[in-house]
Chimera marker file (.cmm) of the C-alpha trace (Angstrom):
<marker_set name="trace">
<marker id="1" x="150.219" y="-118.018" z="-118.595" r="1" g="1" b="0" radius="0.5"/>
<marker id="2" x="152.752" y="-115.424" z="-118.838" r="1" g="1" b="0" radius="0.5"/>
<marker id="3" x="150.317" y="-113.541" z="-121.305" r="1" g="1" b="0" radius="0.5"/>
<marker id="4" x="148.034" y="-113.547" z="-118.552" r="1" g="1" b="0" radius="0.5"/>
<marker id="5" x="151.058" y="-112.277" z="-115.656" r="1" g="1" b="0" radius="0.5"/>
<marker id="6" x="152.374" y="-109.408" z="-118.629" r="1" g="1" b="0" radius="0.5"/>
<marker id="7" x="148.773" y="-108.083" z="-118.991" r="1" g="1" b="0" radius="0.5"/>
<marker id="8" x="148.064" y="-107.862" z="-115.066" r="1" g="1" b="0" radius="0.5"/>
<marker id="9" x="150.959" y="-106.032" z="-114.648" r="1" g="1" b="0" radius="0.5"/>
<marker id="10" x="150.694" y="-103.840" z="-117.174" r="1" g="1" b="0" radius="0.5"/>
<marker id="11" x="146.981" y="-103.038" z="-116.184" r="1" g="1" b="0" radius="0.5"/>
<marker id="12" x="148.882" y="-102.557" z="-112.259" r="1" g="1" b="0" radius="0.5"/>
<marker id="13" x="150.989" y="-99.988" z="-113.842" r="1" g="1" b="0" radius="0.5"/>
<marker id="14" x="148.173" y="-97.792" z="-115.602" r="1" g="1" b="0" radius="0.5"/>
<marker id="15" x="146.216" y="-97.257" z="-112.996" r="1" g="1" b="0" radius="0.5"/>
<marker id="16" x="147.719" y="-94.142" z="-111.895" r="1" g="1" b="0" radius="0.5"/>
<marker id="17" x="146.131" y="-90.494" z="-112.128" r="1" g="1" b="0" radius="0.5"/>
<marker id="18" x="147.389" y="-87.008" z="-110.837" r="1" g="1" b="0" radius="0.5"/>
<marker id="19" x="148.237" y="-83.759" z="-112.411" r="1" g="1" b="0" radius="0.5"/>
<marker id="20" x="150.694" y="-81.264" z="-113.349" r="1" g="1" b="0" radius="0.5"/>
<marker id="21" x="150.955" y="-77.375" z="-113.652" r="1" g="1" b="0" radius="0.5"/>
<marker id="22" x="153.685" y="-74.605" z="-113.599" r="1" g="1" b="0" radius="0.5"/>
<marker id="23" x="153.627" y="-71.777" z="-110.626" r="1" g="1" b="0" radius="0.5"/>
<marker id="24" x="153.454" y="-68.351" z="-112.267" r="1" g="1" b="0" radius="0.5"/>
<marker id="25" x="153.490" y="-64.855" z="-110.584" r="1" g="1" b="0" radius="0.5"/>
<marker id="26" x="153.219" y="-62.742" z="-113.828" r="1" g="1" b="0" radius="0.5"/>
<marker id="27" x="151.615" y="-59.761" z="-112.195" r="1" g="1" b="0" radius="0.5"/>
<marker id="28" x="152.916" y="-60.065" z="-109.011" r="1" g="1" b="0" radius="0.5"/>
<marker id="29" x="153.791" y="-56.755" z="-107.263" r="1" g="1" b="0" radius="0.5"/>
<marker id="30" x="156.477" y="-57.718" z="-105.128" r="1" g="1" b="0" radius="0.5"/>
<marker id="31" x="159.155" y="-59.203" z="-105.419" r="1" g="1" b="0" radius="0.5"/>
<marker id="32" x="159.490" y="-63.177" z="-104.647" r="1" g="1" b="0" radius="0.5"/>
<marker id="33" x="162.686" y="-65.083" z="-103.682" r="1" g="1" b="0" radius="0.5"/>
<marker id="34" x="163.490" y="-69.297" z="-104.023" r="1" g="1" b="0" radius="0.5"/>
<marker id="35" x="167.074" y="-68.408" z="-101.226" r="1" g="1" b="0" radius="0.5"/>
<marker id="36" x="166.994" y="-66.488" z="-97.977" r="1" g="1" b="0" radius="0.5"/>
<marker id="37" x="168.214" y="-62.978" z="-99.910" r="1" g="1" b="0" radius="0.5"/>
<marker id="38" x="166.587" y="-60.184" z="-101.339" r="1" g="1" b="0" radius="0.5"/>
<marker id="39" x="167.519" y="-56.910" z="-103.294" r="1" g="1" b="0" radius="0.5"/>
<marker id="40" x="166.099" y="-54.016" z="-101.875" r="1" g="1" b="0" radius="0.5"/>
<marker id="41" x="164.783" y="-50.857" z="-103.523" r="1" g="1" b="0" radius="0.5"/>
<marker id="42" x="168.422" y="-49.714" z="-105.135" r="1" g="1" b="0" radius="0.5"/>
<marker id="43" x="169.074" y="-52.934" z="-106.190" r="1" g="1" b="0" radius="0.5"/>
<marker id="44" x="171.748" y="-53.749" z="-103.859" r="1" g="1" b="0" radius="0.5"/>
<marker id="45" x="171.193" y="-57.298" z="-102.134" r="1" g="1" b="0" radius="0.5"/>
<marker id="46" x="169.718" y="-56.793" z="-98.726" r="1" g="1" b="0" radius="0.5"/>
<marker id="47" x="172.154" y="-57.976" z="-94.988" r="1" g="1" b="0" radius="0.5"/>
<marker id="48" x="170.085" y="-60.265" z="-93.190" r="1" g="1" b="0" radius="0.5"/>
<marker id="49" x="169.528" y="-56.843" z="-90.484" r="1" g="1" b="0" radius="0.5"/>
<marker id="50" x="167.660" y="-55.126" z="-93.114" r="1" g="1" b="0" radius="0.5"/>
<marker id="51" x="164.758" y="-57.841" z="-93.560" r="1" g="1" b="0" radius="0.5"/>
<marker id="52" x="162.388" y="-58.285" z="-91.117" r="1" g="1" b="0" radius="0.5"/>
<marker id="53" x="160.060" y="-61.314" z="-91.579" r="1" g="1" b="0" radius="0.5"/>
<marker id="54" x="156.158" y="-60.211" z="-90.856" r="1" g="1" b="0" radius="0.5"/>
<marker id="55" x="154.245" y="-63.248" z="-91.584" r="1" g="1" b="0" radius="0.5"/>
<marker id="56" x="153.979" y="-65.959" z="-93.750" r="1" g="1" b="0" radius="0.5"/>
<marker id="57" x="153.253" y="-66.777" z="-97.096" r="1" g="1" b="0" radius="0.5"/>
<marker id="58" x="150.049" y="-69.472" z="-97.895" r="1" g="1" b="0" radius="0.5"/>
<marker id="59" x="148.594" y="-70.054" z="-100.833" r="1" g="1" b="0" radius="0.5"/>
<marker id="60" x="146.268" y="-73.043" z="-101.308" r="1" g="1" b="0" radius="0.5"/>
<marker id="61" x="145.328" y="-74.354" z="-104.924" r="1" g="1" b="0" radius="0.5"/>
<marker id="62" x="144.688" y="-78.305" z="-106.888" r="1" g="1" b="0" radius="0.5"/>
<marker id="63" x="145.788" y="-78.720" z="-110.055" r="1" g="1" b="0" radius="0.5"/>
<marker id="64" x="144.009" y="-80.804" z="-111.970" r="1" g="1" b="0" radius="0.5"/>
<marker id="65" x="144.528" y="-83.284" z="-115.349" r="1" g="1" b="0" radius="0.5"/>
<marker id="66" x="143.328" y="-86.227" z="-118.497" r="1" g="1" b="0" radius="0.5"/>
<marker id="67" x="145.043" y="-89.555" z="-118.938" r="1" g="1" b="0" radius="0.5"/>
<marker id="68" x="146.784" y="-89.789" z="-117.107" r="1" g="1" b="0" radius="0.5"/>
<marker id="69" x="148.499" y="-85.857" z="-116.326" r="1" g="1" b="0" radius="0.5"/>
<marker id="70" x="148.542" y="-85.912" z="-120.348" r="1" g="1" b="0" radius="0.5"/>
<marker id="71" x="146.633" y="-83.286" z="-120.973" r="1" g="1" b="0" radius="0.5"/>
<marker id="72" x="147.178" y="-80.832" z="-118.198" r="1" g="1" b="0" radius="0.5"/>
<marker id="73" x="143.756" y="-78.908" z="-117.184" r="1" g="1" b="0" radius="0.5"/>
<marker id="74" x="145.529" y="-76.087" z="-115.437" r="1" g="1" b="0" radius="0.5"/>
<marker id="75" x="149.067" y="-75.599" z="-116.974" r="1" g="1" b="0" radius="0.5"/>
<marker id="76" x="149.218" y="-73.286" z="-114.917" r="1" g="1" b="0" radius="0.5"/>
<marker id="77" x="148.578" y="-71.874" z="-111.376" r="1" g="1" b="0" radius="0.5"/>
<marker id="78" x="148.838" y="-68.009" z="-111.320" r="1" g="1" b="0" radius="0.5"/>
<marker id="79" x="149.193" y="-66.898" z="-108.171" r="1" g="1" b="0" radius="0.5"/>
<marker id="80" x="150.099" y="-63.174" z="-108.812" r="1" g="1" b="0" radius="0.5"/>
<marker id="81" x="146.356" y="-61.848" z="-106.570" r="1" g="1" b="0" radius="0.5"/>
<marker id="82" x="147.089" y="-64.494" z="-103.485" r="1" g="1" b="0" radius="0.5"/>
<marker id="83" x="150.608" y="-63.014" z="-103.487" r="1" g="1" b="0" radius="0.5"/>
<marker id="84" x="149.390" y="-58.925" z="-104.170" r="1" g="1" b="0" radius="0.5"/>
<marker id="85" x="146.223" y="-59.850" z="-101.415" r="1" g="1" b="0" radius="0.5"/>
<marker id="86" x="148.225" y="-61.304" z="-98.326" r="1" g="1" b="0" radius="0.5"/>
<marker id="87" x="151.726" y="-58.882" z="-98.596" r="1" g="1" b="0" radius="0.5"/>
<marker id="88" x="149.225" y="-56.140" z="-98.810" r="1" g="1" b="0" radius="0.5"/>
<marker id="89" x="147.342" y="-56.695" z="-95.653" r="1" g="1" b="0" radius="0.5"/>
<marker id="90" x="150.411" y="-57.835" z="-93.773" r="1" g="1" b="0" radius="0.5"/>
<marker id="91" x="151.789" y="-54.304" z="-94.819" r="1" g="1" b="0" radius="0.5"/>
<marker id="92" x="155.319" y="-56.483" z="-96.127" r="1" g="1" b="0" radius="0.5"/>
<marker id="93" x="157.813" y="-55.713" z="-98.807" r="1" g="1" b="0" radius="0.5"/>
<marker id="94" x="158.654" y="-59.413" z="-100.443" r="1" g="1" b="0" radius="0.5"/>
<marker id="95" x="158.873" y="-63.358" z="-100.342" r="1" g="1" b="0" radius="0.5"/>
<marker id="96" x="161.767" y="-64.803" z="-99.467" r="1" g="1" b="0" radius="0.5"/>
<marker id="97" x="162.556" y="-68.831" z="-99.394" r="1" g="1" b="0" radius="0.5"/>
<marker id="98" x="159.628" y="-69.343" z="-101.295" r="1" g="1" b="0" radius="0.5"/>
<marker id="99" x="158.884" y="-73.356" z="-101.614" r="1" g="1" b="0" radius="0.5"/>
<marker id="100" x="155.979" y="-75.490" z="-103.035" r="1" g="1" b="0" radius="0.5"/>
<marker id="101" x="155.140" y="-78.765" z="-101.686" r="1" g="1" b="0" radius="0.5"/>
<marker id="102" x="152.627" y="-81.226" z="-104.219" r="1" g="1" b="0" radius="0.5"/>
<marker id="103" x="150.604" y="-84.020" z="-102.199" r="1" g="1" b="0" radius="0.5"/>
<marker id="104" x="147.989" y="-86.316" z="-104.324" r="1" g="1" b="0" radius="0.5"/>
<marker id="105" x="144.920" y="-85.723" z="-103.446" r="1" g="1" b="0" radius="0.5"/>
<marker id="106" x="141.504" y="-87.417" z="-102.581" r="1" g="1" b="0" radius="0.5"/>
<marker id="107" x="140.175" y="-88.375" z="-106.082" r="1" g="1" b="0" radius="0.5"/>
<marker id="108" x="143.588" y="-90.156" z="-107.276" r="1" g="1" b="0" radius="0.5"/>
<marker id="109" x="142.688" y="-92.697" z="-103.957" r="1" g="1" b="0" radius="0.5"/>
<marker id="110" x="139.901" y="-94.275" z="-106.028" r="1" g="1" b="0" radius="0.5"/>
<marker id="111" x="142.722" y="-96.760" z="-107.394" r="1" g="1" b="0" radius="0.5"/>
<marker id="112" x="139.742" y="-98.678" z="-109.287" r="1" g="1" b="0" radius="0.5"/>
<marker id="113" x="138.343" y="-95.763" z="-111.022" r="1" g="1" b="0" radius="0.5"/>
<marker id="114" x="142.202" y="-94.553" z="-112.153" r="1" g="1" b="0" radius="0.5"/>
<marker id="115" x="142.070" y="-97.469" z="-114.555" r="1" g="1" b="0" radius="0.5"/>
<marker id="116" x="139.364" y="-94.934" z="-116.729" r="1" g="1" b="0" radius="0.5"/>
<marker id="117" x="141.994" y="-92.211" z="-118.842" r="1" g="1" b="0" radius="0.5"/>
<marker id="118" x="139.131" y="-89.637" z="-118.671" r="1" g="1" b="0" radius="0.5"/>
<marker id="119" x="139.111" y="-90.533" z="-114.766" r="1" g="1" b="0" radius="0.5"/>
<marker id="120" x="140.353" y="-86.420" z="-113.352" r="1" g="1" b="0" radius="0.5"/>
<marker id="121" x="142.771" y="-86.694" z="-111.697" r="1" g="1" b="0" radius="0.5"/>
<marker id="122" x="144.515" y="-84.201" z="-109.436" r="1" g="1" b="0" radius="0.5"/>
<marker id="123" x="147.268" y="-82.595" z="-106.931" r="1" g="1" b="0" radius="0.5"/>
<marker id="124" x="147.061" y="-80.388" z="-103.665" r="1" g="1" b="0" radius="0.5"/>
<marker id="125" x="149.815" y="-77.286" z="-104.299" r="1" g="1" b="0" radius="0.5"/>
<marker id="126" x="151.312" y="-75.555" z="-101.262" r="1" g="1" b="0" radius="0.5"/>
<marker id="127" x="152.939" y="-72.479" z="-102.062" r="1" g="1" b="0" radius="0.5"/>
<marker id="128" x="154.611" y="-70.760" z="-98.956" r="1" g="1" b="0" radius="0.5"/>
<marker id="129" x="157.306" y="-68.314" z="-98.158" r="1" g="1" b="0" radius="0.5"/>
<marker id="130" x="158.262" y="-66.253" z="-95.502" r="1" g="1" b="0" radius="0.5"/>
<marker id="131" x="156.759" y="-62.496" z="-95.672" r="1" g="1" b="0" radius="0.5"/>
<marker id="132" x="159.391" y="-59.598" z="-95.014" r="1" g="1" b="0" radius="0.5"/>
<marker id="133" x="159.684" y="-56.040" z="-94.345" r="1" g="1" b="0" radius="0.5"/>
<marker id="134" x="162.603" y="-53.801" z="-95.660" r="1" g="1" b="0" radius="0.5"/>
<marker id="135" x="164.142" y="-51.329" z="-93.615" r="1" g="1" b="0" radius="0.5"/>
<marker id="136" x="167.240" y="-49.386" z="-92.972" r="1" g="1" b="0" radius="0.5"/>
<marker id="137" x="169.986" y="-51.158" z="-91.023" r="1" g="1" b="0" radius="0.5"/>
<marker id="138" x="170.268" y="-49.550" z="-88.028" r="1" g="1" b="0" radius="0.5"/>
<marker id="139" x="173.442" y="-46.881" z="-87.459" r="1" g="1" b="0" radius="0.5"/>
<marker id="140" x="176.822" y="-48.444" z="-85.689" r="1" g="1" b="0" radius="0.5"/>
<marker id="141" x="176.731" y="-47.190" z="-82.165" r="1" g="1" b="0" radius="0.5"/>
<marker id="142" x="178.879" y="-44.383" z="-81.750" r="1" g="1" b="0" radius="0.5"/>
<marker id="143" x="182.194" y="-44.986" z="-80.391" r="1" g="1" b="0" radius="0.5"/>
<marker id="144" x="183.406" y="-43.597" z="-77.585" r="1" g="1" b="0" radius="0.5"/>
<marker id="145" x="186.506" y="-41.766" z="-77.729" r="1" g="1" b="0" radius="0.5"/>
<marker id="146" x="189.919" y="-43.413" z="-76.462" r="1" g="1" b="0" radius="0.5"/>
<marker id="147" x="190.646" y="-42.098" z="-72.978" r="1" g="1" b="0" radius="0.5"/>
<marker id="148" x="193.142" y="-39.638" z="-72.753" r="1" g="1" b="0" radius="0.5"/>
<marker id="149" x="196.476" y="-41.210" z="-72.554" r="1" g="1" b="0" radius="0.5"/>
<marker id="150" x="198.621" y="-39.673" z="-69.128" r="1" g="1" b="0" radius="0.5"/>
<marker id="151" x="201.941" y="-37.551" z="-70.389" r="1" g="1" b="0" radius="0.5"/>
<marker id="152" x="205.192" y="-39.319" z="-68.998" r="1" g="1" b="0" radius="0.5"/>
<marker id="153" x="206.642" y="-37.266" z="-66.957" r="1" g="1" b="0" radius="0.5"/>
<marker id="154" x="210.512" y="-35.271" z="-67.524" r="1" g="1" b="0" radius="0.5"/>
<link id1="1" id2="2" r="1" g="1" b="0" radius="0.2"/>
<link id1="2" id2="3" r="1" g="1" b="0" radius="0.2"/>
<link id1="3" id2="4" r="1" g="1" b="0" radius="0.2"/>
<link id1="4" id2="5" r="1" g="1" b="0" radius="0.2"/>
<link id1="5" id2="6" r="1" g="1" b="0" radius="0.2"/>
<link id1="6" id2="7" r="1" g="1" b="0" radius="0.2"/>
<link id1="7" id2="8" r="1" g="1" b="0" radius="0.2"/>
<link id1="8" id2="9" r="1" g="1" b="0" radius="0.2"/>
<link id1="9" id2="10" r="1" g="1" b="0" radius="0.2"/>
<link id1="10" id2="11" r="1" g="1" b="0" radius="0.2"/>
<link id1="11" id2="12" r="1" g="1" b="0" radius="0.2"/>
<link id1="12" id2="13" r="1" g="1" b="0" radius="0.2"/>
<link id1="13" id2="14" r="1" g="1" b="0" radius="0.2"/>
<link id1="14" id2="15" r="1" g="1" b="0" radius="0.2"/>
<link id1="15" id2="16" r="1" g="1" b="0" radius="0.2"/>
<link id1="16" id2="17" r="1" g="1" b="0" radius="0.2"/>
<link id1="17" id2="18" r="1" g="1" b="0" radius="0.2"/>
<link id1="18" id2="19" r="1" g="1" b="0" radius="0.2"/>
<link id1="19" id2="20" r="1" g="1" b="0" radius="0.2"/>
<link id1="20" id2="21" r="1" g="1" b="0" radius="0.2"/>
<link id1="21" id2="22" r="1" g="1" b="0" radius="0.2"/>
<link id1="22" id2="23" r="1" g="1" b="0" radius="0.2"/>
<link id1="23" id2="24" r="1" g="1" b="0" radius="0.2"/>
<link id1="24" id2="25" r="1" g="1" b="0" radius="0.2"/>
<link id1="25" id2="26" r="1" g="1" b="0" radius="0.2"/>
<link id1="26" id2="27" r="1" g="1" b="0" radius="0.2"/>
<link id1="27" id2="28" r="1" g="1" b="0" radius="0.2"/>
<link id1="28" id2="29" r="1" g="1" b="0" radius="0.2"/>
<link id1="29" id2="30" r="1" g="1" b="0" radius="0.2"/>
<link id1="30" id2="31" r="1" g="1" b="0" radius="0.2"/>
<link id1="31" id2="32" r="1" g="1" b="0" radius="0.2"/>
<link id1="32" id2="33" r="1" g="1" b="0" radius="0.2"/>
<link id1="33" id2="34" r="1" g="1" b="0" radius="0.2"/>
<link id1="34" id2="35" r="1" g="1" b="0" radius="0.2"/>
<link id1="35" id2="36" r="1" g="1" b="0" radius="0.2"/>
<link id1="36" id2="37" r="1" g="1" b="0" radius="0.2"/>
<link id1="37" id2="38" r="1" g="1" b="0" radius="0.2"/>
<link id1="38" id2="39" r="1" g="1" b="0" radius="0.2"/>
<link id1="39" id2="40" r="1" g="1" b="0" radius="0.2"/>
<link id1="40" id2="41" r="1" g="1" b="0" radius="0.2"/>
<link id1="41" id2="42" r="1" g="1" b="0" radius="0.2"/>
<link id1="42" id2="43" r="1" g="1" b="0" radius="0.2"/>
<link id1="43" id2="44" r="1" g="1" b="0" radius="0.2"/>
<link id1="44" id2="45" r="1" g="1" b="0" radius="0.2"/>
<link id1="45" id2="46" r="1" g="1" b="0" radius="0.2"/>
<link id1="46" id2="47" r="1" g="1" b="0" radius="0.2"/>
<link id1="47" id2="48" r="1" g="1" b="0" radius="0.2"/>
<link id1="48" id2="49" r="1" g="1" b="0" radius="0.2"/>
<link id1="49" id2="50" r="1" g="1" b="0" radius="0.2"/>
<link id1="50" id2="51" r="1" g="1" b="0" radius="0.2"/>
<link id1="51" id2="52" r="1" g="1" b="0" radius="0.2"/>
<link id1="52" id2="53" r="1" g="1" b="0" radius="0.2"/>
<link id1="53" id2="54" r="1" g="1" b="0" radius="0.2"/>
<link id1="54" id2="55" r="1" g="1" b="0" radius="0.2"/>
<link id1="55" id2="56" r="1" g="1" b="0" radius="0.2"/>
<link id1="56" id2="57" r="1" g="1" b="0" radius="0.2"/>
<link id1="57" id2="58" r="1" g="1" b="0" radius="0.2"/>
<link id1="58" id2="59" r="1" g="1" b="0" radius="0.2"/>
<link id1="59" id2="60" r="1" g="1" b="0" radius="0.2"/>
<link id1="60" id2="61" r="1" g="1" b="0" radius="0.2"/>
<link id1="61" id2="62" r="1" g="1" b="0" radius="0.2"/>
<link id1="62" id2="63" r="1" g="1" b="0" radius="0.2"/>
<link id1="63" id2="64" r="1" g="1" b="0" radius="0.2"/>
<link id1="64" id2="65" r="1" g="1" b="0" radius="0.2"/>
<link id1="65" id2="66" r="1" g="1" b="0" radius="0.2"/>
<link id1="66" id2="67" r="1" g="1" b="0" radius="0.2"/>
<link id1="67" id2="68" r="1" g="1" b="0" radius="0.2"/>
<link id1="68" id2="69" r="1" g="1" b="0" radius="0.2"/>
<link id1="69" id2="70" r="1" g="1" b="0" radius="0.2"/>
<link id1="70" id2="71" r="1" g="1" b="0" radius="0.2"/>
<link id1="71" id2="72" r="1" g="1" b="0" radius="0.2"/>
<link id1="72" id2="73" r="1" g="1" b="0" radius="0.2"/>
<link id1="73" id2="74" r="1" g="1" b="0" radius="0.2"/>
<link id1="74" id2="75" r="1" g="1" b="0" radius="0.2"/>
<link id1="75" id2="76" r="1" g="1" b="0" radius="0.2"/>
<link id1="76" id2="77" r="1" g="1" b="0" radius="0.2"/>
<link id1="77" id2="78" r="1" g="1" b="0" radius="0.2"/>
<link id1="78" id2="79" r="1" g="1" b="0" radius="0.2"/>
<link id1="79" id2="80" r="1" g="1" b="0" radius="0.2"/>
<link id1="80" id2="81" r="1" g="1" b="0" radius="0.2"/>
<link id1="81" id2="82" r="1" g="1" b="0" radius="0.2"/>
<link id1="82" id2="83" r="1" g="1" b="0" radius="0.2"/>
<link id1="83" id2="84" r="1" g="1" b="0" radius="0.2"/>
<link id1="84" id2="85" r="1" g="1" b="0" radius="0.2"/>
<link id1="85" id2="86" r="1" g="1" b="0" radius="0.2"/>
<link id1="86" id2="87" r="1" g="1" b="0" radius="0.2"/>
<link id1="87" id2="88" r="1" g="1" b="0" radius="0.2"/>
<link id1="88" id2="89" r="1" g="1" b="0" radius="0.2"/>
<link id1="89" id2="90" r="1" g="1" b="0" radius="0.2"/>
<link id1="90" id2="91" r="1" g="1" b="0" radius="0.2"/>
<link id1="91" id2="92" r="1" g="1" b="0" radius="0.2"/>
<link id1="92" id2="93" r="1" g="1" b="0" radius="0.2"/>
<link id1="93" id2="94" r="1" g="1" b="0" radius="0.2"/>
<link id1="94" id2="95" r="1" g="1" b="0" radius="0.2"/>
<link id1="95" id2="96" r="1" g="1" b="0" radius="0.2"/>
<link id1="96" id2="97" r="1" g="1" b="0" radius="0.2"/>
<link id1="97" id2="98" r="1" g="1" b="0" radius="0.2"/>
<link id1="98" id2="99" r="1" g="1" b="0" radius="0.2"/>
<link id1="99" id2="100" r="1" g="1" b="0" radius="0.2"/>
<link id1="100" id2="101" r="1" g="1" b="0" radius="0.2"/>
<link id1="101" id2="102" r="1" g="1" b="0" radius="0.2"/>
<link id1="102" id2="103" r="1" g="1" b="0" radius="0.2"/>
<link id1="103" id2="104" r="1" g="1" b="0" radius="0.2"/>
<link id1="104" id2="105" r="1" g="1" b="0" radius="0.2"/>
<link id1="105" id2="106" r="1" g="1" b="0" radius="0.2"/>
<link id1="106" id2="107" r="1" g="1" b="0" radius="0.2"/>
<link id1="107" id2="108" r="1" g="1" b="0" radius="0.2"/>
<link id1="108" id2="109" r="1" g="1" b="0" radius="0.2"/>
<link id1="109" id2="110" r="1" g="1" b="0" radius="0.2"/>
<link id1="110" id2="111" r="1" g="1" b="0" radius="0.2"/>
<link id1="111" id2="112" r="1" g="1" b="0" radius="0.2"/>
<link id1="112" id2="113" r="1" g="1" b="0" radius="0.2"/>
<link id1="113" id2="114" r="1" g="1" b="0" radius="0.2"/>
<link id1="114" id2="115" r="1" g="1" b="0" radius="0.2"/>
<link id1="115" id2="116" r="1" g="1" b="0" radius="0.2"/>
<link id1="116" id2="117" r="1" g="1" b="0" radius="0.2"/>
<link id1="117" id2="118" r="1" g="1" b="0" radius="0.2"/>
<link id1="118" id2="119" r="1" g="1" b="0" radius="0.2"/>
<link id1="119" id2="120" r="1" g="1" b="0" radius="0.2"/>
<link id1="120" id2="121" r="1" g="1" b="0" radius="0.2"/>
<link id1="121" id2="122" r="1" g="1" b="0" radius="0.2"/>
<link id1="122" id2="123" r="1" g="1" b="0" radius="0.2"/>
<link id1="123" id2="124" r="1" g="1" b="0" radius="0.2"/>
<link id1="124" id2="125" r="1" g="1" b="0" radius="0.2"/>
<link id1="125" id2="126" r="1" g="1" b="0" radius="0.2"/>
<link id1="126" id2="127" r="1" g="1" b="0" radius="0.2"/>
<link id1="127" id2="128" r="1" g="1" b="0" radius="0.2"/>
<link id1="128" id2="129" r="1" g="1" b="0" radius="0.2"/>
<link id1="129" id2="130" r="1" g="1" b="0" radius="0.2"/>
<link id1="130" id2="131" r="1" g="1" b="0" radius="0.2"/>
<link id1="131" id2="132" r="1" g="1" b="0" radius="0.2"/>
<link id1="132" id2="133" r="1" g="1" b="0" radius="0.2"/>
<link id1="133" id2="134" r="1" g="1" b="0" radius="0.2"/>
<link id1="134" id2="135" r="1" g="1" b="0" radius="0.2"/>
<link id1="135" id2="136" r="1" g="1" b="0" radius="0.2"/>
<link id1="136" id2="137" r="1" g="1" b="0" radius="0.2"/>
<link id1="137" id2="138" r="1" g="1" b="0" radius="0.2"/>
<link id1="138" id2="139" r="1" g="1" b="0" radius="0.2"/>
<link id1="139" id2="140" r="1" g="1" b="0" radius="0.2"/>
<link id1="140" id2="141" r="1" g="1" b="0" radius="0.2"/>
<link id1="141" id2="142" r="1" g="1" b="0" radius="0.2"/>
<link id1="142" id2="143" r="1" g="1" b="0" radius="0.2"/>
<link id1="143" id2="144" r="1" g="1" b="0" radius="0.2"/>
<link id1="144" id2="145" r="1" g="1" b="0" radius="0.2"/>
<link id1="145" id2="146" r="1" g="1" b="0" radius="0.2"/>
<link id1="146" id2="147" r="1" g="1" b="0" radius="0.2"/>
<link id1="147" id2="148" r="1" g="1" b="0" radius="0.2"/>
<link id1="148" id2="149" r="1" g="1" b="0" radius="0.2"/>
<link id1="149" id2="150" r="1" g="1" b="0" radius="0.2"/>
<link id1="150" id2="151" r="1" g="1" b="0" radius="0.2"/>
<link id1="151" id2="152" r="1" g="1" b="0" radius="0.2"/>
<link id1="152" id2="153" r="1" g="1" b="0" radius="0.2"/>
<link id1="153" id2="154" r="1" g="1" b="0" radius="0.2"/>
</marker_set>
């Protein structure tokens, strides 16, 4: 009886599917930052008033794997082309707050079939970010000269 419980637990533990992949952008023509900051064209850190959000970067891809994700069928997801296209269309200069979200795809919910090692698993990968445009900071407003002080009479 104990051996049957151990075998059942082992079978339940192996029933998983999924995928793993790395995100890369080797041919992106635009700078991409995971933070709120970005370096400008002169290699200086831009202030918030020098960046204008012009849109949201949105890329949706699927990663695939076999043998419970031990064999990645998509070891890397190259998102360079999508970044280049979306930023060019928005007339943007870069991406800040670059982030990803990964969710299992519908194929992974075929629980009975996930016991088969060669059943492909997949993951839906959402890539998001804020597309920004650089602009020179507005010059400070001119200061009015102080009013003249009345001279003391003697």
